C-alpha positions as CSV (number, residue, x, y, z in Angstrom):
1,X,-12.2,87.1,212.0
2,X,-15.6,86.9,210.3
3,X,-16.4,88.6,207.1
4,X,-18.4,91.3,208.9
5,X,-15.4,92.3,211.0
6,X,-13.3,92.7,207.8
7,X,-16.1,94.9,206.3
8,X,-16.0,97.1,209.4
9,X,-12.2,97.2,209.3
10,X,-12.5,98.5,205.7
11,X,-14.8,101.3,206.8
12,X,-12.5,102.1,209.7
13,X,-9.5,102.4,207.3
14,X,-11.6,104.5,204.9
15,X,-12.5,106.8,207.8
16,X,-8.9,107.3,208.7
17,X,-8.0,108.0,205.0
18,X,-11.0,110.4,204.5
19,X,-10.2,112.2,207.8
20,X,-6.6,112.7,206.7
21,X,-7.8,114.0,203.3
22,X,-10.3,116.4,204.9
23,X,-7.8,117.6,207.4
24,X,-5.4,118.5,204.5
25,X,-8.2,120.0,202.4
26,X,-9.5,122.1,205.3
27,X,-6.1,123.4,206.2
28,X,-5.5,124.3,202.5
29,X,-8.8,126.1,202.1
30,X,-8.7,127.8,205.5
31,X,-5.1,129.0,205.1
32,X,-6.2,131.2,202.1
33,X,-8.1,133.4,204.5
34,X,-6.1,133.2,207.8
35,X,-3.8,131.0,209.7
36,X,-6.1,128.3,211.0
37,X,-6.1,126.8,214.4
38,X,-4.7,123.3,214.2
39,X,-7.3,122.1,216.7
40,X,-10.2,123.3,214.6
41,X,-8.7,122.0,211.4
42,X,-8.3,118.5,212.9
43,X,-11.7,118.6,214.4
44,X,-13.4,119.6,211.2
45,X,-11.4,117.1,209.1
46,X,-12.1,114.2,211.5
47,X,-15.8,115.2,211.7
48,X,-16.1,115.3,207.9
49,X,-14.3,111.9,207.7
50,X,-16.6,110.3,210.2
51,X,-19.6,111.8,208.5
52,X,-18.7,110.7,205.0
53,X,-17.9,107.1,206.1
54,X,-21.0,106.9,208.2
55,X,-23.1,108.1,205.2
56,X,-21.6,105.3,203.0
57,X,-21.7,102.7,205.8
58,X,-25.5,103.2,206.1
59,X,-26.1,102.8,202.4
60,X,-27.0,99.2,201.9
61,X,-25.6,98.8,198.3
62,X,-22.2,100.1,199.4
63,X,-22.1,97.8,202.4
64,X,-23.0,94.9,200.1
65,X,-20.3,95.8,197.6
66,X,-17.7,95.9,200.4
67,X,-19.0,92.5,201.7
68,X,-18.7,91.1,198.1
69,X,-15.1,92.3,197.9
70,X,-14.2,90.8,201.3
71,X,-15.9,87.5,200.2
72,X,-13.9,87.4,197.0
73,X,-10.6,88.2,198.7
74,X,-11.3,85.3,201.1
75,X,-11.3,82.9,198.1
76,X,-8.0,84.1,196.7
77,X,-5.1,81.7,196.7
78,X,-2.2,83.7,198.0
79,X,1.3,82.7,196.9
80,X,3.6,81.0,199.3
81,X,6.8,82.6,200.6
82,X,8.9,80.5,198.2
83,X,6.7,81.4,195.2
84,X,7.0,85.1,196.0
85,X,10.8,84.8,196.4
86,X,11.1,83.0,193.1
87,X,9.0,85.5,191.3
88,X,11.0,88.4,192.8
89,X,14.2,86.9,191.6
90,X,12.8,86.5,188.1
91,X,11.6,90.1,188.0
92,X,15.0,91.4,189.2
93,X,16.9,89.4,186.6
94,X,14.5,90.5,183.9
95,X,15.0,94.1,184.9
96,X,18.8,93.8,184.7
97,X,18.6,92.1,181.2
98,X,16.2,94.8,179.9
99,X,18.4,97.6,181.4
100,X,21.5,96.0,179.7
101,X,19.7,95.8,176.4
102,X,18.5,99.4,176.6
103,X,21.9,100.6,177.6
104,X,23.5,98.7,174.6
105,X,21.0,100.3,172.2
106,X,21.4,103.7,173.7
107,X,25.2,103.4,173.3
108,X,24.9,102.0,169.8
109,X,22.5,104.8,168.6
110,X,24.7,107.5,170.3
111,X,27.7,106.2,168.3
112,X,25.7,106.0,165.1
113,X,24.2,109.5,165.4
114,X,27.6,111.0,166.4
115,X,29.2,109.3,163.3
116,X,26.4,110.7,161.0
117,X,26.4,114.2,162.5
118,X,30.2,114.6,162.7
119,X,31.0,113.2,159.2
């Protein structure tokens, strides 16, 4: 896929997210006055989502910014499967060590404070 296709894909995903947000917001606001019709809520939310993304899609500086982000992401060196697996193992081991240390200090200070308070 070319860079332009990724840019359009970003705007499509943004439209879906904006539409979901506007559907929820419309339902929330409208429900204060009466029980809204789900069809109207969805229609208004999707219309606002499409309108807001179309507004930003037509702005040249926003389009250029998204193109710059897509261009930078194409230059990223992504880790291999083996590198990701190794890093995950390191993180899990580090978390267990940190949890063990915190548990030890928690137990130690609980014993010390009990000894101070109960003597």
